[in-house]
N, C-alpha and C positions, 0 to 999 in steps of 0.2 A: 548543613546541606549535604545531602547524599550525592553519590556519584557512581555512575556505571559506565564502563567502556565496553565497546564491542569491536571486534575486528574481523576482517575477512581478507582473503588473498586469492588472486587469480594467477594461475600458471598457464601461459599462453604460448602457442606456436602456430604460425600460419593463420588459419581462420578458426582455430579451435583451442579450447582450454578446459581447465577445471577450476571451479570456484569452491572455496572451502571457508567455513566460518570458524572463528577461534574457539567456539564452544565444542566443536566436533560434531554438532548435529546437522550442519549444512555441508553437503558435498555433492556437487552436481556438475555434469558436463555443460560447457557454455560454448557458444559459437556465434559468429557473425550471422545476422538474420539473412534469410534467403532473399528478402526484398532489397537487401543492400549488397547482394552478390556473394554472400557466404553460403555455407551448407545448411544453415538453419536447423541443425540437429540437436542443439542444446538450449539451455535457458539463455536469456539475454538481459541486459540491464533494465529494460522496460518491464519485463516480467518479474524480475527481482524487486523492482520498485513497487509494482502493483502488490506483490506479496507483502512487502514491508509496510506499505500503506494500509492494507487490509488488517494486518496483524496489529499494527500500532493503534489504529483507530478503535478496533475492538477492545484492545487492552485498556485504552484510555476510557472508553465508554463503560466498561465493566467496573473499573476502579471508581469512577465517579458514581455509578449506580450503587455500589457497596457503601460508599461514604454517605450517600443520601438515603440509603435503605429503600431503594426503588427496585423491586423484583423484575428481573429480566429472565423469562423462562427459556428463550432461545434467540440467538442472534445469528443471522447469516450476513456476512459482509463480503461483497464482491467488488473488486476494484478493477477498472479498466484504465490503463494508461495508453497514451497515443504518442508515437514518435512521428514528427513531420519533417519534411525536407524538400528542397528544390532539386529536381533531377540534375545531376552533373555538378552540383556546387559544393557538396560536402558540408552543408549547413544544417546538420541534424540538430533538432531540439525537441524537448518534451513539449508537446502541444496541449495536452490536457490530462487530467486525472479525474475520473468519475467514481464516486463511492455509491454503491447501491446497497441499502440496508433493508433487511426484513427482520422485524423484531416482534416476538410474541411476549406480551407482558400483561399481567392483570392490573397494572398501575393505570391511572387515568392517562389517556393518550396525550393531553397537553404536557404532562410531566415528562413523558418519553420524548416528545418533540423538543422540549427545553433541554433535556439531557443530551440529546444528539447535537444540538446547537453548541452546547458547552464543550462537548467532546471535539467538535470541529475547531473550536478556539484553542483547546488545550493539547490536542494530539501533536507530538513533536514532528511527525512527518508533514502534517498539515501546515504547521508553523514554518517548516523548512521550505516549502514550495509556495507559500502565500506571497502574492505580489509578483511571482515569477511565472507561475503556471496556472492557467484557468482550472479551477476545481469546482466540482458540483457534488452535492450530497443529495441523494434521493432516498426518501424514507417510505417504507411500505409496512403496513400492519400485517403480521403473519397470524394465521389462525391456529 
């Protein structure tokens, strides 16, 4: 069995901080969102989760496609996460994650649809939020 560990760290003061990844590739300012009373000048957990979800889903999809020898000419993966709360209660929670895919492929479309469904089952981020956060996958054929 293979194993991969990833790490990140946030250094924070007041309403602002810096998030850094262990690989050295990620380094970004982070701050409390304006909607929650912060400056909203940096990235935030929901944006980072959306990026992780998009990257993980795409990576899973392309790995499955290579194994099955299904050509994918182009993939555009956009993820939107939603944070919800009750004003004044501090009960923030992830309300949803929506994956929108545009895929260009010469493969028969039912094969692409099956591949996307398998990626949804296999993607580690999808697995992590399954049963906890409503998730939607929208697929569109790109020309």
